N, C-alpha and C positions, 0 to 999 in steps of 0.2 A: 863608311862601307867596310874599311879594314876591321874596325871593332866588331861589327856584326859577324863577319867571317870568323874572327878569332873566338867569339862567343859561341858560335855554332860548332866549331872544332872542339872547344872545351866540353861543351854539352855532349857532343858525340863520343868523345873519349870517356867521359864519366858514364854514359850509358852503356858502353861496351864493357867497362870495368864492372859496373853493377850487374850487368846480364851474365857475365862470366862468373862473377862471384856467387850469384844465386844459382847458376847451373852447377857449379862444383858443389855447393852446399846441398843441393837437391840430390845429385847423383852419388857424391862421395862422402857426404857429410864433412866436407873439407872447408874450413873458413880461412881462406888465403890471406885476406886483409887482416884479420884478427891474429893470425899467426905471425904476420910480419910486424904489426905495429902494437900488438898486445890486445887481447880479447876485450877488454873494458877500457882501453885507453881513450883519451880525448881525441887523439888524431884518428882513430879508427871511427869513432862516432862522428867526427867532423867529415870524414870521407863518406860515410853513409848518408849523412844529411845532404852533402853536396850531390850525391847521386839522386837522392829524392827530389831536391830542388830542380836538378837537370831534367828529370822525368816530368815534373810539374810544368816547367818551362816548355818542354817539347809538346805536351798535351795542349797547352794554351795556344801555342803557335799553330798546331794542326787545327784546332777549332776555330781560330780566327781565319785560316786559310779556306776551311770548308764552310764557313757561314756566309760566304760572299755569294 
């Protein structure tokens, strides 16, 4: 149970980070993650992949919950 809670917290943080990043990019053309870690760095790409995986996980959880 603790692992599930930890996973949900990590997913929530990643989704907030991704949402704020996209909002700042759309409103102000400001790439915060790229500015901090380097626009084309492996760490920046890893963060973007983690955000995408978190979003996919959340979609699957929602679909599972709504298919009952």
